[in-house]
SERO-328100 format. One record per residue (C-alpha): residue in three letters; x, y, z; residue number from 1. Coordinates in steps of 0.5 Angstrom, whole numbers, plus 500, padded with zeros to 3 digits. Layout:
# SERO-328100
+-----+-----+-----+-----+-----+
:  aa :   u :   v :   w :   i :
+-----+-----+-----+-----+-----+
: ALA :   X :   Y :   Z : NUM :
...
+-----+-----+-----+-----+-----+
END
This chain:
# SERO-328100
+-----+-----+-----+-----+-----+
:  aa :   u :   v :   w :   i :
+-----+-----+-----+-----+-----+
: UNK : 521 : 540 : 474 :   1 :
: UNK : 513 : 540 : 473 :   2 :
: UNK : 510 : 534 : 469 :   3 :
: UNK : 511 : 535 : 462 :   4 :
: UNK : 508 : 531 : 456 :   5 :
: UNK : 513 : 525 : 457 :   6 :
: UNK : 510 : 524 : 464 :   7 :
: UNK : 503 : 525 : 461 :   8 :
: UNK : 504 : 519 : 456 :   9 :
: UNK : 508 : 515 : 461 :  10 :
: UNK : 502 : 516 : 466 :  11 :
: UNK : 497 : 515 : 461 :  12 :
: UNK : 500 : 508 : 458 :  13 :
: UNK : 502 : 505 : 464 :  14 :
: UNK : 495 : 507 : 467 :  15 :
: UNK : 492 : 503 : 462 :  16 :
: UNK : 496 : 497 : 462 :  17 :
: UNK : 495 : 497 : 469 :  18 :
: UNK : 488 : 497 : 469 :  19 :
: UNK : 488 : 492 : 463 :  20 :
: UNK : 492 : 487 : 468 :  21 :
: UNK : 487 : 488 : 473 :  22 :
: UNK : 480 : 488 : 470 :  23 :
: UNK : 481 : 483 : 465 :  24 :
: UNK : 477 : 477 : 467 :  25 :
: UNK : 475 : 480 : 474 :  26 :
: UNK : 470 : 475 : 475 :  27 :
: UNK : 474 : 469 : 476 :  28 :
: UNK : 475 : 465 : 480 :  29 :
: UNK : 469 : 464 : 485 :  30 :
: UNK : 468 : 458 : 489 :  31 :
: UNK : 461 : 455 : 487 :  32 :
: UNK : 459 : 462 : 485 :  33 :
: UNK : 461 : 465 : 492 :  34 :
: UNK : 467 : 469 : 494 :  35 :
: UNK : 474 : 466 : 495 :  36 :
: UNK : 479 : 466 : 501 :  37 :
: UNK : 478 : 472 : 506 :  38 :
: UNK : 473 : 475 : 501 :  39 :
: UNK : 468 : 471 : 505 :  40 :
: UNK : 469 : 476 : 511 :  41 :
: UNK : 469 : 482 : 507 :  42 :
: UNK : 464 : 482 : 501 :  43 :
: UNK : 458 : 480 : 506 :  44 :
: UNK : 460 : 485 : 510 :  45 :
: UNK : 460 : 490 : 505 :  46 :
: UNK : 453 : 487 : 502 :  47 :
: UNK : 450 : 488 : 509 :  48 :
: UNK : 452 : 496 : 508 :  49 :
: UNK : 448 : 496 : 502 :  50 :
: UNK : 442 : 493 : 505 :  51 :
: UNK : 442 : 497 : 511 :  52 :
: UNK : 444 : 503 : 507 :  53 :
: UNK : 438 : 508 : 509 :  54 :
: UNK : 441 : 515 : 509 :  55 :
: UNK : 445 : 517 : 503 :  56 :
: UNK : 451 : 521 : 507 :  57 :
: UNK : 451 : 516 : 513 :  58 :
: UNK : 451 : 509 : 509 :  59 :
: UNK : 450 : 502 : 512 :  60 :
: UNK : 453 : 498 : 518 :  61 :
: UNK : 456 : 491 : 518 :  62 :
: UNK : 452 : 486 : 522 :  63 :
: UNK : 456 : 480 : 520 :  64 :
: UNK : 452 : 475 : 524 :  65 :
: UNK : 456 : 469 : 521 :  66 :
: UNK : 462 : 471 : 526 :  67 :
: UNK : 459 : 476 : 531 :  68 :
: UNK : 465 : 481 : 531 :  69 :
: UNK : 467 : 485 : 525 :  70 :
: UNK : 475 : 486 : 527 :  71 :
: UNK : 477 : 491 : 522 :  72 :
: UNK : 475 : 499 : 521 :  73 :
: UNK : 469 : 500 : 516 :  74 :
: UNK : 472 : 504 : 511 :  75 :
: UNK : 474 : 499 : 506 :  76 :
: UNK : 468 : 495 : 506 :  77 :
: UNK : 464 : 502 : 505 :  78 :
: UNK : 468 : 502 : 499 :  79 :
: UNK : 467 : 495 : 496 :  80 :
: UNK : 459 : 497 : 498 :  81 :
: UNK : 459 : 502 : 493 :  82 :
: UNK : 461 : 497 : 487 :  83 :
: UNK : 456 : 492 : 490 :  84 :
: UNK : 451 : 498 : 490 :  85 :
: UNK : 452 : 498 : 482 :  86 :
: UNK : 453 : 491 : 480 :  87 :
: UNK : 450 : 487 : 486 :  88 :
: UNK : 452 : 481 : 490 :  89 :
: UNK : 457 : 479 : 484 :  90 :
: UNK : 464 : 478 : 483 :  91 :
: UNK : 464 : 485 : 479 :  92 :
: UNK : 461 : 488 : 485 :  93 :
: UNK : 466 : 485 : 490 :  94 :
: UNK : 472 : 486 : 486 :  95 :
: UNK : 471 : 493 : 482 :  96 :
: UNK : 473 : 498 : 487 :  97 :
: UNK : 479 : 493 : 489 :  98 :
: UNK : 481 : 493 : 481 :  99 :
: UNK : 480 : 501 : 481 : 100 :
: UNK : 484 : 502 : 487 : 101 :
: UNK : 490 : 497 : 485 : 102 :
: UNK : 490 : 501 : 478 : 103 :
: UNK : 491 : 508 : 483 : 104 :
: UNK : 497 : 504 : 487 : 105 :
: UNK : 501 : 503 : 480 : 106 :
: UNK : 500 : 511 : 479 : 107 :
: UNK : 501 : 513 : 486 : 108 :
: UNK : 508 : 509 : 486 : 109 :
: UNK : 510 : 512 : 479 : 110 :
: UNK : 508 : 519 : 482 : 111 :
: UNK : 512 : 518 : 488 : 112 :
: UNK : 518 : 515 : 484 : 113 :
: UNK : 518 : 521 : 480 : 114 :
: UNK : 517 : 526 : 485 : 115 :
: UNK : 523 : 523 : 489 : 116 :
: UNK : 528 : 524 : 483 : 117 :
: UNK : 524 : 529 : 478 : 118 :
: UNK : 525 : 524 : 472 : 119 :
: UNK : 520 : 521 : 468 : 120 :
: UNK : 524 : 515 : 466 : 121 :
: UNK : 524 : 513 : 474 : 122 :
: UNK : 517 : 514 : 474 : 123 :
: UNK : 516 : 510 : 468 : 124 :
: UNK : 520 : 504 : 471 : 125 :
: UNK : 516 : 504 : 478 : 126 :
: UNK : 510 : 504 : 474 : 127 :
: UNK : 512 : 498 : 470 : 128 :
: UNK : 515 : 494 : 476 : 129 :
: UNK : 508 : 496 : 480 : 130 :
: UNK : 504 : 493 : 474 : 131 :
: UNK : 508 : 487 : 473 : 132 :
: UNK : 508 : 485 : 481 : 133 :
: UNK : 504 : 479 : 483 : 134 :
: UNK : 502 : 481 : 490 : 135 :
: UNK : 500 : 488 : 487 : 136 :
: UNK : 496 : 485 : 482 : 137 :
: UNK : 492 : 479 : 486 : 138 :
: UNK : 491 : 484 : 491 : 139 :
: UNK : 488 : 488 : 486 : 140 :
: UNK : 483 : 483 : 484 : 141 :
: UNK : 479 : 481 : 490 : 142 :
: UNK : 475 : 484 : 495 : 143 :
: UNK : 479 : 484 : 501 : 144 :
: UNK : 482 : 490 : 505 : 145 :
: UNK : 489 : 491 : 503 : 146 :
: UNK : 490 : 494 : 497 : 147 :
: UNK : 485 : 500 : 499 : 148 :
: UNK : 490 : 501 : 505 : 149 :
: UNK : 496 : 501 : 500 : 150 :
: UNK : 493 : 506 : 496 : 151 :
: UNK : 492 : 511 : 501 : 152 :
: UNK : 499 : 510 : 504 : 153 :
: UNK : 503 : 510 : 498 : 154 :
: UNK : 499 : 517 : 496 : 155 :
: UNK : 500 : 520 : 502 : 156 :
: UNK : 508 : 519 : 502 : 157 :
: UNK : 507 : 522 : 495 : 158 :
: UNK : 504 : 528 : 498 : 159 :
: UNK : 509 : 528 : 504 : 160 :
: UNK : 515 : 528 : 499 : 161 :
: UNK : 511 : 534 : 495 : 162 :
: UNK : 510 : 538 : 501 : 163 :
: UNK : 518 : 537 : 503 : 164 :
: UNK : 520 : 539 : 496 : 165 :
: UNK : 515 : 545 : 496 : 166 :
: UNK : 517 : 548 : 503 : 167 :
: UNK : 525 : 547 : 501 : 168 :
: UNK : 523 : 551 : 495 : 169 :
: UNK : 520 : 557 : 499 : 170 :
: UNK : 525 : 557 : 503 : 171 :
: UNK : 530 : 557 : 498 : 172 :
: UNK : 527 : 563 : 494 : 173 :
: UNK : 527 : 567 : 501 : 174 :
: UNK : 534 : 565 : 502 : 175 :
: UNK : 536 : 567 : 495 : 176 :
: UNK : 533 : 574 : 495 : 177 :
: UNK : 537 : 576 : 501 : 178 :
: UNK : 543 : 572 : 499 : 179 :
: UNK : 548 : 577 : 502 : 180 :
: UNK : 544 : 578 : 509 : 181 :
: UNK : 547 : 575 : 515 : 182 :
: UNK : 542 : 569 : 518 : 183 :
: UNK : 540 : 574 : 523 : 184 :
: UNK : 538 : 579 : 518 : 185 :
: UNK : 535 : 574 : 513 : 186 :
: UNK : 530 : 571 : 519 : 187 :
: UNK : 528 : 576 : 524 : 188 :
: UNK : 526 : 570 : 529 : 189 :
: UNK : 532 : 565 : 531 : 190 :
: UNK : 526 : 560 : 530 : 191 :
: UNK : 526 : 562 : 522 : 192 :
: UNK : 520 : 563 : 519 : 193 :
: UNK : 513 : 560 : 520 : 194 :
: UNK : 511 : 555 : 514 : 195 :
: UNK : 504 : 557 : 514 : 196 :
: UNK : 498 : 552 : 512 : 197 :
: UNK : 501 : 546 : 508 : 198 :
: UNK : 496 : 543 : 504 : 199 :
: UNK : 500 : 537 : 501 : 200 :
: UNK : 501 : 535 : 508 : 201 :
: UNK : 494 : 536 : 510 : 202 :
: UNK : 492 : 532 : 504 : 203 :
: UNK : 497 : 526 : 507 : 204 :
: UNK : 493 : 527 : 513 : 205 :
: UNK : 487 : 525 : 510 : 206 :
: UNK : 490 : 519 : 506 : 207 :
: UNK : 493 : 517 : 513 : 208 :
: UNK : 486 : 517 : 516 : 209 :
: UNK : 484 : 513 : 510 : 210 :
: UNK : 489 : 508 : 512 : 211 :
: UNK : 488 : 507 : 519 : 212 :
: UNK : 480 : 507 : 517 : 213 :
: UNK : 482 : 501 : 513 : 214 :
: UNK : 486 : 497 : 518 : 215 :
: UNK : 489 : 499 : 525 : 216 :
: UNK : 496 : 498 : 522 : 217 :
: UNK : 495 : 505 : 519 : 218 :
: UNK : 498 : 507 : 526 : 219 :
: UNK : 505 : 505 : 524 : 220 :
: UNK : 505 : 509 : 518 : 221 :
: UNK : 502 : 515 : 521 : 222 :
: UNK : 508 : 515 : 526 : 223 :
: UNK : 514 : 513 : 521 : 224 :
: UNK : 511 : 518 : 516 : 225 :
: UNK : 510 : 524 : 522 : 226 :
: UNK : 517 : 523 : 525 : 227 :
: UNK : 520 : 523 : 518 : 228 :
: UNK : 516 : 529 : 516 : 229 :
: UNK : 519 : 533 : 522 : 230 :
: UNK : 526 : 531 : 521 : 231 :
: UNK : 525 : 534 : 514 : 232 :
: UNK : 523 : 540 : 517 : 233 :
: UNK : 529 : 540 : 521 : 234 :
: UNK : 534 : 539 : 515 : 235 :
: UNK : 530 : 545 : 511 : 236 :
: UNK : 531 : 550 : 517 : 237 :
: UNK : 538 : 548 : 518 : 238 :
: UNK : 540 : 548 : 511 : 239 :
: UNK : 538 : 555 : 511 : 240 :
: UNK : 541 : 558 : 517 : 241 :
: UNK : 536 : 558 : 522 : 242 :
: UNK : 539 : 560 : 529 : 243 :
: UNK : 535 : 555 : 533 : 244 :
: UNK : 533 : 550 : 528 : 245 :
: UNK : 531 : 544 : 534 : 246 :
: UNK : 527 : 549 : 538 : 247 :
: UNK : 524 : 551 : 532 : 248 :
: UNK : 522 : 544 : 530 : 249 :
: UNK : 519 : 543 : 537 : 250 :
: UNK : 515 : 550 : 537 : 251 :
: UNK : 513 : 551 : 530 : 252 :
: UNK : 513 : 544 : 526 : 253 :
: UNK : 511 : 539 : 531 : 254 :
: UNK : 505 : 542 : 533 : 255 :
: UNK : 503 : 543 : 526 : 256 :
: UNK : 505 : 536 : 524 : 257 :
: UNK : 501 : 533 : 530 : 258 :
: UNK : 495 : 537 : 527 : 259 :
: UNK : 495 : 535 : 520 : 260 :
: UNK : 498 : 528 : 521 : 261 :
: UNK : 495 : 526 : 528 : 262 :
: UNK : 489 : 530 : 529 : 263 :
: UNK : 486 : 530 : 522 : 264 :
: UNK : 487 : 522 : 521 : 265 :
: UNK : 483 : 521 : 528 : 266 :
: UNK : 478 : 525 : 525 : 267 :
: UNK : 477 : 521 : 519 : 268 :
: UNK : 477 : 515 : 523 : 269 :
: UNK : 472 : 517 : 527 : 270 :
: UNK : 468 : 520 : 521 : 271 :
: UNK : 468 : 513 : 518 : 272 :
: UNK : 464 : 510 : 524 : 273 :
: UNK : 458 : 515 : 523 : 274 :
: UNK : 454 : 509 : 521 : 275 :
: UNK : 455 : 505 : 527 : 276 :
: UNK : 454 : 511 : 531 : 277 :
: UNK : 447 : 513 : 527 : 278 :
: UNK : 445 : 505 : 528 : 279 :
: UNK : 441 : 502 : 533 : 280 :
: UNK : 443 : 495 : 531 : 281 :
: UNK : 450 : 496 : 530 : 282 :
: UNK : 455 : 491 : 533 : 283 :
: UNK : 456 : 493 : 541 : 284 :
: UNK : 452 : 499 : 539 : 285 :
: UNK : 449 : 499 : 546 : 286 :
: UNK : 454 : 495 : 550 : 287 :
: UNK : 454 : 500 : 556 : 288 :
: UNK : 446 : 499 : 557 : 289 :
: UNK : 445 : 491 : 555 : 290 :
: UNK : 449 : 488 : 560 : 291 :
: UNK : 455 : 487 : 556 : 292 :
: UNK : 460 : 491 : 559 : 293 :
: UNK : 461 : 489 : 567 : 294 :
: UNK : 458 : 494 : 572 : 295 :
: UNK : 465 : 495 : 575 : 296 :
: UNK : 469 : 497 : 568 : 297 :
: UNK : 472 : 504 : 568 : 298 :
: UNK : 468 : 504 : 561 : 299 :
: UNK : 462 : 505 : 565 : 300 :
: UNK : 464 : 512 : 567 : 301 :
: UNK : 463 : 515 : 560 : 302 :
: UNK : 457 : 516 : 556 : 303 :
: UNK : 454 : 510 : 554 : 304 :
: UNK : 455 : 511 : 546 : 305 :
: UNK : 463 : 513 : 548 : 306 :
: UNK : 463 : 507 : 552 : 307 :
: UNK : 460 : 502 : 547 : 308 :
: UNK : 464 : 504 : 542 : 309 :
: UNK : 471 : 504 : 546 : 310 :
: UNK : 468 : 497 : 548 : 311 :
: UNK : 468 : 495 : 541 : 312 :
: UNK : 475 : 497 : 540 : 313 :
: UNK : 477 : 493 : 546 : 314 :
: UNK : 474 : 487 : 544 : 315 :
: UNK : 477 : 488 : 537 : 316 :
: UNK : 484 : 489 : 540 : 317 :
: UNK : 483 : 483 : 545 : 318 :
: UNK : 482 : 479 : 538 : 319 :
: UNK : 488 : 481 : 535 : 320 :
: UNK : 492 : 480 : 541 : 321 :
: UNK : 490 : 473 : 542 : 322 :
: UNK : 491 : 471 : 535 : 323 :
: UNK : 498 : 468 : 536 : 324 :
: UNK : 502 : 462 : 534 : 325 :
: UNK : 503 : 460 : 542 : 326 :
: UNK : 496 : 461 : 543 : 327 :
: UNK : 494 : 455 : 539 : 328 :
: UNK : 492 : 459 : 533 : 329 :
: UNK : 495 : 455 : 526 : 330 :
: UNK : 494 : 457 : 519 : 331 :
: UNK : 497 : 453 : 513 : 332 :
: UNK : 499 : 459 : 510 : 333 :
: UNK : 502 : 463 : 516 : 334 :
: UNK : 508 : 467 : 514 : 335 :
: UNK : 513 : 471 : 518 : 336 :
: UNK : 516 : 478 : 516 : 337 :
: UNK : 523 : 475 : 515 : 338 :
: UNK : 520 : 470 : 509 : 339 :
: UNK : 516 : 476 : 506 : 340 :
: UNK : 523 : 479 : 504 : 341 :
: UNK : 524 : 474 : 499 : 342 :
: UNK : 517 : 472 : 498 : 343 :
: UNK : 518 : 465 : 500 : 344 :
: UNK : 511 : 463 : 503 : 345 :
: UNK : 506 : 465 : 498 : 346 :
: UNK : 498 : 464 : 500 : 347 :
: UNK : 493 : 460 : 496 : 348 :
: UNK : 487 : 463 : 495 : 349 :
: UNK : 483 : 458 : 490 : 350 :
: UNK : 484 : 451 : 488 : 351 :
: UNK : 481 : 447 : 483 : 352 :
: UNK : 485 : 440 : 482 : 353 :
: UNK : 479 : 436 : 479 : 354 :
: UNK : 479 : 439 : 472 : 355 :
: UNK : 479 : 436 : 465 : 356 :
: UNK : 483 : 440 : 461 : 357 :
: UNK : 479 : 444 : 456 : 358 :
: UNK : 484 : 443 : 450 : 359 :
: UNK : 486 : 436 : 452 : 360 :
: UNK : 493 : 433 : 451 : 361 :
: UNK : 494 : 432 : 458 : 362 :
: UNK : 494 : 425 : 461 : 363 :
: UNK : 494 : 427 : 469 : 364 :
: UNK : 489 : 432 : 468 : 365 :
: UNK : 489 : 440 : 469 : 366 :
: UNK : 488 : 445 : 475 : 367 :
: UNK : 486 : 452 : 477 : 368 :
: UNK : 491 : 455 : 482 : 369 :
: UNK : 491 : 462 : 485 : 370 :
: UNK : 496 : 464 : 489 : 371 :
: UNK : 498 : 471 : 492 : 372 :
: UNK : 505 : 471 : 489 : 373 :
: UNK : 510 : 476 : 488 : 374 :
: UNK : 514 : 476 : 482 : 375 :
: UNK : 521 : 473 : 483 : 376 :
: UNK : 525 : 478 : 479 : 377 :
: UNK : 522 : 483 : 484 : 378 :
: UNK : 522 : 480 : 491 : 379 :
: UNK : 528 : 476 : 491 : 380 :
: UNK : 532 : 483 : 490 : 381 :
: UNK : 529 : 486 : 496 : 382 :
: UNK : 535 : 485 : 501 : 383 :
: UNK : 540 : 487 : 496 : 384 :
: UNK : 536 : 493 : 494 : 385 :
: UNK : 535 : 495 : 501 : 386 :
: UNK : 543 : 495 : 503 : 387 :
: UNK : 544 : 499 : 497 : 388 :
: UNK : 539 : 504 : 499 : 389 :
: UNK : 542 : 504 : 506 : 390 :
: UNK : 549 : 505 : 503 : 391 :
: UNK : 547 : 510 : 498 : 392 :
: UNK : 544 : 514 : 504 : 393 :
: UNK : 549 : 514 : 509 : 394 :
: UNK : 555 : 514 : 505 : 395 :
: UNK : 553 : 518 : 498 : 396 :
: UNK : 548 : 522 : 502 : 397 :
: UNK : 543 : 521 : 496 : 398 :
: UNK : 536 : 523 : 500 : 399 :
: UNK : 532 : 520 : 494 : 400 :
: UNK : 532 : 513 : 498 : 401 :
: UNK : 529 : 516 : 504 : 402 :
: UNK : 522 : 515 : 503 : 403 :
: UNK : 522 : 508 : 500 : 404 :
: UNK : 526 : 506 : 506 : 405 :
: UNK : 522 : 509 : 511 : 406 :
: UNK : 516 : 507 : 507 : 407 :
: UNK : 519 : 500 : 508 : 408 :
: UNK : 521 : 500 : 515 : 409 :
: UNK : 513 : 502 : 517 : 410 :
: UNK : 511 : 496 : 513 : 411 :
: UNK : 516 : 491 : 516 : 412 :
: UNK : 519 : 493 : 523 : 413 :
: UNK : 513 : 493 : 527 : 414 :
: UNK : 511 : 486 : 525 : 415 :
: UNK : 518 : 484 : 528 : 416 :
: UNK : 516 : 486 : 535 : 417 :
: UNK : 509 : 482 : 534 : 418 :
: UNK : 513 : 476 : 531 : 419 :
: UNK : 508 : 471 : 535 : 420 :
: UNK : 502 : 474 : 532 : 421 :
: UNK : 499 : 470 : 526 : 422 :
: UNK : 501 : 473 : 520 : 423 :
: UNK : 500 : 473 : 512 : 424 :
: UNK : 504 : 475 : 506 : 425 :
: UNK : 499 : 480 : 504 : 426 :
: UNK : 501 : 484 : 510 : 427 :
: UNK : 507 : 485 : 505 : 428 :
: UNK : 503 : 489 : 500 : 429 :
: UNK : 503 : 495 : 504 : 430 :
: UNK : 511 : 496 : 503 : 431 :
: UNK : 512 : 493 : 496 : 432 :
: UNK : 511 : 500 : 493 : 433 :
: UNK : 516 : 503 : 497 : 434 :
: UNK : 521 : 497 : 495 : 435 :
: UNK : 519 : 498 : 487 : 436 :
: UNK : 520 : 506 : 488 : 437 :
: UNK : 527 : 504 : 491 : 438 :
: UNK : 529 : 499 : 485 : 439 :
: UNK : 526 : 505 : 480 : 440 :
: UNK : 531 : 510 : 483 : 441 :
: UNK : 537 : 505 : 482 : 442 :
: UNK : 535 : 503 : 475 : 443 :
: UNK : 535 : 511 : 474 : 444 :
: UNK : 542 : 511 : 476 : 445 :
: UNK : 544 : 505 : 472 : 446 :
: UNK : 541 : 507 : 466 : 447 :
: UNK : 546 : 512 : 463 : 448 :
: UNK : 552 : 509 : 466 : 449 :
: UNK : 558 : 505 : 463 : 450 :
: UNK : 561 : 505 : 456 : 451 :
: UNK : 557 : 505 : 450 : 452 :
: UNK : 556 : 498 : 447 : 453 :
: UNK : 557 : 499 : 439 : 454 :
: UNK : 553 : 492 : 437 : 455 :
: UNK : 550 : 493 : 431 : 456 :
: UNK : 544 : 489 : 432 : 457 :
: UNK : 543 : 492 : 439 : 458 :
: UNK : 544 : 499 : 435 : 459 :
: UNK : 539 : 497 : 430 : 460 :
: UNK : 533 : 495 : 435 : 461 :
: UNK : 534 : 501 : 439 : 462 :
: UNK : 535 : 506 : 434 : 463 :
: UNK : 542 : 509 : 437 : 464 :
: UNK : 547 : 507 : 441 : 465 :
: UNK : 546 : 504 : 449 : 466 :
: UNK : 550 : 504 : 455 : 467 :
: UNK : 552 : 498 : 458 : 468 :
: UNK : 547 : 500 : 464 : 469 :
: UNK : 542 : 502 : 460 : 470 :
: UNK : 542 : 494 : 457 : 471 :
: UNK : 542 : 492 : 464 : 472 :
: UNK : 536 : 496 : 466 : 473 :
: UNK : 532 : 493 : 459 : 474 :
: UNK : 534 : 486 : 461 : 475 :
: UNK : 532 : 487 : 468 : 476 :
: UNK : 525 : 490 : 466 : 477 :
: UNK : 524 : 485 : 461 : 478 :
: UNK : 526 : 479 : 466 : 479 :
: UNK : 520 : 482 : 470 : 480 :
: UNK : 515 : 482 : 465 : 481 :
: UNK : 517 : 475 : 462 : 482 :
: UNK : 516 : 472 : 469 : 483 :
: UNK : 510 : 475 : 470 : 484 :
: UNK : 507 : 472 : 464 : 485 :
: UNK : 510 : 465 : 466 : 486 :
: UNK : 507 : 465 : 473 : 487 :
: UNK : 500 : 468 : 470 : 488 :
: UNK : 496 : 462 : 471 : 489 :
: UNK : 497 : 462 : 478 : 490 :
: UNK : 496 : 469 : 479 : 491 :
: UNK : 489 : 469 : 475 : 492 :
: UNK : 487 : 462 : 476 : 493 :
: UNK : 488 : 460 : 469 : 494 :
: UNK : 487 : 452 : 468 : 495 :
: UNK : 493 : 449 : 466 : 496 :
: UNK : 496 : 442 : 466 : 497 :
: UNK : 499 : 439 : 472 : 498 :
: UNK : 506 : 438 : 469 : 499 :
: UNK : 506 : 446 : 468 : 500 :
: UNK : 503 : 447 : 475 : 501 :
: UNK : 509 : 443 : 478 : 502 :
: UNK : 514 : 446 : 474 : 503 :
: UNK : 512 : 453 : 477 : 504 :
: UNK : 513 : 451 : 484 : 505 :
: UNK : 521 : 452 : 484 : 506 :
: UNK : 521 : 452 : 492 : 507 :
: UNK : 518 : 447 : 496 : 508 :
: UNK : 515 : 453 : 501 : 509 :
: UNK : 511 : 455 : 495 : 510 :
: UNK : 507 : 449 : 495 : 511 :
+-----+-----+-----+-----+-----+
END
């Protein structure tokens, strides 16, 4: 079903609402006029890019003299640098691109949910939940890396879902036109037809390259999405009577998928390093010739530039591999993946506890606290929602839940294998759009279920009779919005009395 007026209005209105929640008060808070939390790493790196930007198309480099080694690929800092170039080294310069991409995450989540169900209602549900989730909000308001990767991942999933629907439509049209023919007559080759150039999948490859060029964890999504895409091709070939579907997948689909979803992302990743290759002063740019790489290293067999670039990557890999709990690295806001499933360990980004109450009236004073904090009405239902989706896929064969489950798995399962590594709650930002899409599908199925409630007040408010399921959906969405408003002081860093702050700390692990 093509997008219609209802889709357009819902995308416009929810997009504007998402932008307002992300851009309002974007300059607050700061730490004595400087960035807060991990902005202190990435914002100066982006400013290095601005200051060293001497070629329009190549850009600048991240010198990062305070830390010696830049441990993430350059793309996100290059994006932040675009806003810093316009607004200067200021809070708006640090955060404007994050807010812009964060608004895009809401729209991409809507499009994904809409594509999976062909329902504008489900897309609107997903957009509202994404707008009022605390993790996506806070990630969109600070000059850090994760929101850029979340945008690339979510948009890539939408494109791959569109690609699957497009290929299934093409196969169905061909099959329908020759419905009376046998499979052998319909498909002259036992491997079925060639699918040809798939531009939606190619676009997804570009976006997955962007995800990889923000953080190496983008590799997980390339692997999971690529396998699921090929699995979708197998389903299509089997459904429409291809004689040898498994051989067809190996001979025709996997090579093409590797080109679009592996080769293209690698090329995008290499492209984002163009400033490093063009520079003479980038980190480890001459490691092969300045004595940094030992003479007996295997890297010395490679060309100097390639050896230096790979040595840089080897050093970054060593940094991440040794950032473990058992290795003595400790952080007060460290959290493991199982804690993400209920949002029980947020992260404190900013704290100002010596603040006079602006309106008075509090004997204990006021404070400003800002957490990366998930709206409880969203995060506390992750496990039940996943179990429902698994049951729906395995028992009821509801394929709409496929992409949400795969997206969640790509953002969660790999971290279980690396549980000893130091981890933080902001890693979970990558999978929450898929959980929200999953919720939206559930709400869409629930909306018209149950008997009609003939309550006079309810009928007057709604203008028509509502089913019990519709009332449940409305109550749930209202609860999400109400919780967002209630917890907004610790999502925006607003000054509040100490008593109000303590009343919001429902769990000991939140403090």
